[in-house]
C-alpha angles and dihedrals in degrees: 000000000000124000111294091033097273117151118249113252110221090215094050115107114253130205136186119252114234092216104045102021089227122136113231139160110289094236090067092055136073115234120217132189132187115246125220089266091056092253122141110247123193110229102196094168092047094229107108117113121250139060110315128224121196136213126180113259092248128113095231093050093048093047090050092051090053100042095045094044092237092157090065090049091050093047091044090228139066111285132176122243112209117235113262095019095156092049088051091053090048091053093049094048091046090053091049092048093049091047090053091052093045092051091048090051092052090049092051091249098114134053134187131209134058098267095046093046090047091050092051091048092050091049091045091239093125121087095174131030117206123195130177114256090223095047125112110285090213092054093046094054089063091074121065119210116244091248133243131087116315094008096128132049132172099172096117128076119233091256093050092048089048091057090063091055098040092249135118095239137005126181104174129036139153137206126209121229116273145091094303092053090049092051091045090052093053093051093040092054090052091046091051089055093049091047094047108127092357115128096349123254095344092076095050129203136245114268111225105213119194 
C-alpha cells in the first residue's frame, strides 16, 4: 500500500527514496534536480530537465535527506540545499492542491458549505469530502465521508480552503469524481505527508478511510 492507502499499480513508475532506500510509486515521492548553480530544486510536477533524485513525501524523510546531506550523496558531488526547503515544498503542494479545487469549482465539480456538501454526500455525488483542520470537531463528525481510500482530507485550514472557493473561510467542501479529483488526491496525499507533525493540529492530516 502507498501512503493514503492507495493500491500500488504494477504499471506505475517506481523510484528509490534517498532517505529510506525503499522503492515506491513515483507519485508518492518528491522529485529533486540540481540547478545550474548546484542548488537543490524541488520538481513537484516532475518535468524539470536533469537527473532526478527522489525522497518520500514525508516530513521525516525530507528532514533526514537535508540533515544527512543525502542530496550530495545522490548527486555524487557537493550541492547546496536552500534554507527552508521543506517549507518551500509545502507551499508548492498547497498551491497545487488549491488550484485543483479551484478548477473543480469552476467546472461545477466542487461545492463548499455544510448543506451543499451534505447534499452531494446524500446523493452520492461526492468522491472526496474536505474539512478544515481547524474546524469544530463536533461539526465535522456530522458529515460522513463517501468511503473508499483517499475519500477524506482535513489537511487544509479553513482560510486555506476558503482561498480555493474565493471566500474568507470554508469548513466543509466536497469534490465530485473525475480527473481533477484524482489529481487533487495525489497532491493532497503528498501534502499530508509533508505536513505530518508540522504545526500541530492546525495543519491536519489525511484520514485514511477503509
